C-alpha positions in Angstrom: 288.1 14.5 85.4 289.6 18.0 85.1 291.8 16.9 82.2 288.7 15.8 80.3 286.9 19.1 80.9 289.9 21.1 79.7 290.2 18.9 76.6 286.6 19.7 75.8 287.0 23.4 76.5 290.1 23.4 74.2 288.3 21.6 71.5 285.3 24.0 71.6 287.7 26.9 71.4 289.5 25.3 68.4 286.1 24.8 66.7 285.1 28.3 67.2 288.5 29.6 66.2 288.3 27.5 63.0 284.8 28.9 62.3 286.1 32.5 62.5 289.1 31.6 60.4 286.8 30.1 57.8 284.7 33.2 57.9 287.8 35.3 57.3 288.8 33.2 54.3 285.3 33.3 52.8 285.3 37.1 53.3 288.6 37.4 51.5 287.2 35.5 48.5 283.7 37.0 48.4 283.9 40.6 49.5 284.0 43.2 46.7 287.0 45.5 47.4 290.4 45.7 49.0 289.1 47.5 52.1 286.3 45.1 53.1 288.6 42.2 52.4 291.2 43.6 54.6 288.5 44.1 57.3 287.5 40.5 57.1 291.0 39.2 57.3 292.1 41.5 60.2 289.1 41.1 62.4 287.9 37.5 61.9 291.4 36.2 61.2 292.7 37.7 64.4 289.8 36.2 66.5 290.2 32.8 64.9 293.9 32.6 65.4 293.6 34.1 68.9 291.0 31.5 69.9 293.4 28.8 68.7 296.2 30.2 70.9 293.9 30.2 73.9 292.9 26.6 73.2 296.6 25.8 73.2 297.0 27.6 76.5 294.2 25.7 78.0 295.1 22.3 76.8 298.9 22.5 77.5 298.5 22.7 81.2 302.0 24.0 81.4 302.8 27.6 82.7 305.5 28.4 80.1 303.4 27.2 77.1 300.3 29.0 78.4 302.2 32.3 79.0 303.6 32.2 75.5 300.3 31.4 73.9 298.5 34.3 75.8 301.4 36.6 74.9 301.0 35.7 71.3 297.2 36.3 71.6 297.8 39.8 73.1 300.3 40.4 70.4 297.8 39.5 67.7 295.1 41.8 69.3 297.5 44.7 69.4 299.2 44.4 66.0 296.7 43.1 63.5 294.1 46.0 63.6 296.8 48.6 63.5 298.7 47.0 60.6 295.4 46.6 58.7 294.7 50.3 59.3 298.1 51.4 58.1 297.9 49.1 55.0 294.5 50.6 54.1 295.9 54.1 54.4 298.8 53.1 52.2 296.5 51.5 49.6 294.4 54.7 49.6 297.5 56.8 49.1 298.6 54.5 46.2 295.4 55.2 44.4 293.1 52.3 45.3 289.8 54.0 45.9 286.8 52.4 47.8 283.7 51.3 45.8 281.1 53.9 44.7 278.6 52.3 47.0 280.6 53.5 50.0 278.9 56.8 50.8 281.3 58.1 53.4 285.0 58.6 52.5 286.8 60.3 55.4 290.1 60.2 53.6 288.9 62.2 50.7 290.3 65.8 50.7 287.5 68.5 51.3 287.3 71.1 48.7 
């Protein structure tokens, strides 16, 4: 009985994670500039892959697999937003400017 419930929970987590991964992929294809694409990839992609790792932790019912999956999820949560931020700063320094529709540009030097 408990195994069946855990299988359904893991399946639901995988479906939700796949939805967020699909949203990230669509965001990469459809959003207009580098910065918004990077935002979609880092936020939704991290959540999608993290939910897949949590599903693995739930379904495995093995302590070592669950701990590695949860450690991977924490690693994703800590590194993906920071790396996206640093990549955006490097892109701005390399000359990729945001769209004109973006009204606030905190990186622009004040005169």
